[in-house]
N, C-alpha and C positions, 0 to 999 in steps of 0.2 A: 489652548482647549478650555480656558476660564469660563465659566457662565455655562458650558454647552451641559444639556441632559445625558446622562448614560446613553442611550438609544443614539442620541447625536455621535458621542464619543465613538460607540459600536461603528456606526454606520461610516464616519470618518475613516478609522482604521481600516476596516474592511475594505473600503476602496482604495485606501492607499495600497494596501498588500494587495489587491486584485490586480491592481495596474502594475507593482511590482512582480508578481507572479506571471504575469501575461508576457514581460516584457523578459524575464529568465527563462521561461517555458517555451518560448517561441524559437528561441537559441538552441535550448536542447532538443527539441521536436526537430530543427533544422539539422545537427547533428545527426540525429538518427535518421533522417532520411537521407543522409549522404552516405551513411555507413550500410543502410539497406541496398543502396544503389551498388556501392562498393563489394559488398557481402557476396555476392555472385561472384566476382572475378576469380578468387584461390579457387571454389568449387570448378568454374571451365576451365581454368588451366590443368587443374588436376585430372579432371575428365579426358582433357585432350593429350595429356600427356602420358596416360595411362593407355587411350586407344592407339597412339600413334609410335609410343615409346617403351610402352610395359611399364612404364615407372610412376611410382607414386609420389606429388610432392608432399615432401614434410610438412608438418603445421597446418597443413589444409583443415583437418576437424578443429585442432585449436582456435585459429583464427575465426573460422566461421562460430564456433559456439559462445565464443568470447563476445565477439561482434552482436549477436543475436541476444544477447544479455544486457548489452549497453541500448540496445535498441527497443528492448520492452521497457526499462528504466526510463529510457529518455523521452518514452511519448507520454507516460503516466500523468505529468502535471498538465501538459498542452491538452489532453482527454479531459482531465477535472475542470481546467478551465474553460472548456466548450459544453460542459456538462455531456460527454458523448459517452457515458457509461452503459454498458450492457443491464438492463435492469428487467423485473418483471413488473408491469403496471397494473396487470388484470385487478388487482384488489384494491392498489393505492386509488386508482381513478376514481373509485366509487365512493371514497372516504370524504366526510365532510372536509374544508378547507381548512380549518383551524386543528383538524388531527393530522391531516398532513404538513401542517406547519411544524407540529411538534415532531413530527416523525422526521423531518428531513434537519430539523435544529440536531437531535438526538444522534440521526446517523452520521452526519458529519462532525459532531464530535467525539463521536466515538472513534471514527475513522481518524482522526487528528491524532487520538493516543495512541491507536495501533500503530502507524504510519511513522510517529515521532519515535516509538519506542523501536521501530524496526531500523530505522535510520541510525540510531546510537547502536544498536546490536553487530548492525554491516560495519559501521564504521571499527565498532571493538573486533571483529572480524577480520577486517582490513589488518589491522594493527597486528594480529595473532598470524595471520599470514607474511607479515613484513620480516617481523621476528623469527618464524620458522623459516622464512626463504623458500617459501613454498613456488612453483612453477607448474604451468600445464602439463598434460601428459607428455606430449611426443617432443615441443621443442622448449620446454621449460620458460617459457614466457611469465616473467613475475606477477601472480595473479593480484598482489594487492593493490597493485595500479588499476588494476579493472573493477576491483571491489569499492576504491575510492571513487573511480569514476562515476558508479551506479549509486553510491552512497551521496556523490553531489546531485544527481539526476534527482534520487528520492527526495532532498531537502525541497527542490522545487515544488514535488510533488505537496509536501506538508505545508508548503507556504501557501499553494491555491486552497487547500483542505481550510486553513486556519483563517483564510479570507472569508470562504464559505460560510464557516461557524458563525464568524462575527456579524456576516451579513445576515442570517437568518435568525441571529440572537436578536437583532436591532428589528428586525420585522416583527418578529413576537411582542418586544417592548413599544413600537410604534402603533400597533393594531391592540393593546394593553391585555394581550392575553397570559396574563401573570401567571395564571392556574398552569396553562400549557408550557410558559416555561419553567418553572418548577418543576412538573411532569416529564419534562426532556431533561433537565439536568438531574432530576433522582434517576431517570433512564441511562442516562451516561455513567452516572457513580455505581448505578447497581453492575451495569455490563463490567466495571472495571472490579467492582469487589467482588463479584460471582465466585470467582474460582478457589478464593482463599474461604469462602463459605462452605464451599461444595466439595473442598478436599478431603473434609473429614466424615462425607455422607457415602453412600452406596456407590456413588459416582467414580470417587477417588480409589475403589478397590477391583470394581468391576468392569472391566474394558468393554463388555457387550453392552451393558447398562448404558456406558458412558458414551458409548458410539451411536446406540438409538438415539439417547438424549441430544447428541449432538447434531445428528441428522436432523431431528425433528426441528432442532432450534433452526436449523441452518434455511430450512423450508418456511418458517416463520418469516424471518428476517428477508428472503427472497420476495414473499409476497408482499410485505411489507415496504419494499422500492429500493432497498439497500442494495449497491451495485455488485453484483453477481460474485466476482473476484474478490471484492472488500469482504463480502459475508465469510466467503471458503475461507481465508486468509485468518478473519477473527476468529471463526468458530475452532477452526485446527488450533490456533495458541492458546485459547482459555481450554480446549481439551488437554493440551499438553501440561498447561499449567494446573490444572485439576490432578493429571494422573501422576506426574511426578513429584516426588515428595520436596523438592526444593524449586526454585523459578531458575534455576543455573541453566539444567537442560533445556527447558523450553525456552529461555532467550537464546542457549547458543543455537537452537535450531532456527530461531527468528531469524539471526544473524546470517547464517549461513545456508538455508534450505531457499530461500527466495532467491539467492544467485546463482546456486546449483542449479536449481529447476528451470530458470530462465536460459542457462547456458546449456 
C-alpha cells in the first residue's frame, strides 16, 4: 500500500473486506436456510404424535426456538451485503446526494460500533452460560453452544458493516467532501458519547422523559434512512446506558436480550 492515498487504501481495504464478507456470509446464509427447512420437522412430528398418540415429543419447543435464533443471526450479514434492509426512504430520497453520503457513512459507522459491542457482549454471555452450565428449558441442551454460534454469525455481520463503512469513507474522500466527512465523524462520535453526557440530565432520572426522547430520536433515525432493526436496537441500548447508573447492566442486556428475543 506504499504510495497509495488514504482514499485508495480505504477503497482497497473496503473491497477486500467486502469480498471476504460475502464469502463468509453466504455460508452462514446457507446454514440458516437449511435450518429453516429442518425447523419444521420437529414441530410436524410433535403435532402428529399429539394427534395420533396423545404424546408430546420432548424438546420440540427448545429445538425450534434455538433454530430460530440461529436463523435470524445467520442471515444478518447476507442481508447487509445485499443492502436488503427495511428502511424508510420517504425523506431520504429528497435529500441532496452529499447529505445522503454523510448519512450513509455515519449510519454504517454507528452500526459497526453497536454490533461490535453486541458481538463482544454475546460472547461474554456465552462464557457465562458455559460456566453456569445453563441448559434449555425442556431437555437441557447446553445454551452456550448456540450463543457462540450466533456470535460467530454476528461477526459476519460486523465484517460486512466494516467493509460498508470503509467504502462510504472512501466515497467521501474521492468526492472531496471533507466537510461531510468531518460532519459524519462528528455524528458517530456524538452518538457514542451521548449516553455519558445525558446520564446526569433529567433523562437519567425520568423514565417518561427518556421514553419520549427515545421514541422521537427513533423516528428521526428512521426517516433519515437507518435500517429499522438497527435503529431500534441502537436507541434501546443508548436508553439503557442513560437510565442505569453503570454500563454493566446495559452491556449485560445487550449480550443477552438479542439472543433470548430471537429464540
